[in-house]
C-alpha positions, 0 to 999 in steps of 0.5 A: 112120574114127571114134575114139572119143577124138577124138569124146570129147565128141559120146559124153557127148552121145550116150552110148555105145549110141547113138554106138556104133550109129549110127557101125556103121551108116554105116561101110562098112566095118567091121574088126576086129582080133581078139587073146588079149585080145580073144578073152578079154574078148569070151568070159569077161566076162560070167562073173559073179565072173571078173572079176579085179581087171586087169579091174577097174581096166582105162579106160573106152577097153577097156570101149568097145571090148568093148560095141563087139565084141558089137555087131558081133557081133549086126551080123555076126547079123541080116545073115547071117540076111536076107543070105549078104552079109557084105562089110562085115564084116572079121576080121584078126589079125596073125602073131603071134597066131593063127586061134583067137584071133579069138573065136567071134561073129567068126569068120562074118566073112571072116577075113584074117592080116596082114601076109601078106594084105595084098594080098588085103585093100587089094583087098578094100578097094577092088573092094566095090560096084565094077564089072570095068571101074571096079575100081581098079588094085591099087598095086603096091608093097601088100604083106608086102614092102614095106609098111613102105617109107611111114612109116606103114607103117615105125611098123606095121612097127616095131610087129610086130616089137617085139611078137614080139620080147616074146612072145619074152622073155616066153611067158607075158607075157598071163597077167602081165596078168592076174594080181592085183599084188603086195602092197604091201611092209610096212613092216620095222620097224627092227632092234634094237640090240645092247648088248655090255654095254661103256661108253665114258667121253667124251672132254673136249679141255681148251684150256689157257689164256693163263696156262698156256703165255703168248704169246713173241713171236720176233724174227728179227734179219739181220745185216749182212753185208759180203761179202752187201752188205745193209744193215740202217738204222733210224732212231730214229723207225721203232724206237720205244722197242722199239728201245731196249729191243733195243739194252739187251738187247744189251750186256755187264755189262762195258759192251762189246756183244756178238756179234749171235747168227745165226738157228737154220738161216740157214747161207745168212748165214754168212760163213765159207760160200763163196759157191760152196758154197753149195746152189742147184738146178740149174734146167733148161738150165744146165749145173753151169759154168754155175751157179758162173759165173753165181753168183760173176759176181752176187757 
């Protein structure tokens, strides 16, 4: 088996035509896999001016395959004129193609449909130039129903199934390959902004200055209630000058001390409210009786 991709360096040194001619002469068998695409490019390519944009942009390997097919067709014609032994040449096609997809120039070679006629192809490959006594026995596992048991056969089976599915979903798949590529999408100009004539005034936020809103300090005074057992003792050194101002401000003009103001929303410190009536949320797992008794014990 000769693969052009593996021998790219040899092809560059020797040339495509010389390399192809030498490989065809050295090969024991020449099998051409035919399809709708092969027939189209072999029989239609010679028409001048009929090449589509897809054909012009094909890879060099595709052109090499077309050139090799033309050289094989010439070899078949030469052998057919000299003798009728064309056992070296075979034209095969898979079951998703048709026999009519074989190019006319290759129609003289024996034809095989794969994978239906795989045993016949195998027998022809292993029986040529061998006598009946030396003929190798045909392996029993080479058939259409079990060729996919091997690793390479399984890959081939998956490829054939994928091609069947592709043709079923897109019957005109080959015609689409010949269509020119769609033109690139032109960039549309940005849509014009509609002017409704409505003018909106700009809203400015004015931040108040310190002179407008003087800073006020809030002082929270906690009274010492004997019932709750809370005592607050502050020394003159801790309070500093601020404590003297607060003491002076808390006295009345007549010299008597004014009662300490209670902070707002601080009913919990009011001595007139019994401790048993304080609103304490009930915790999970405690009954109201247990909750009240524990609170009374703590007081």
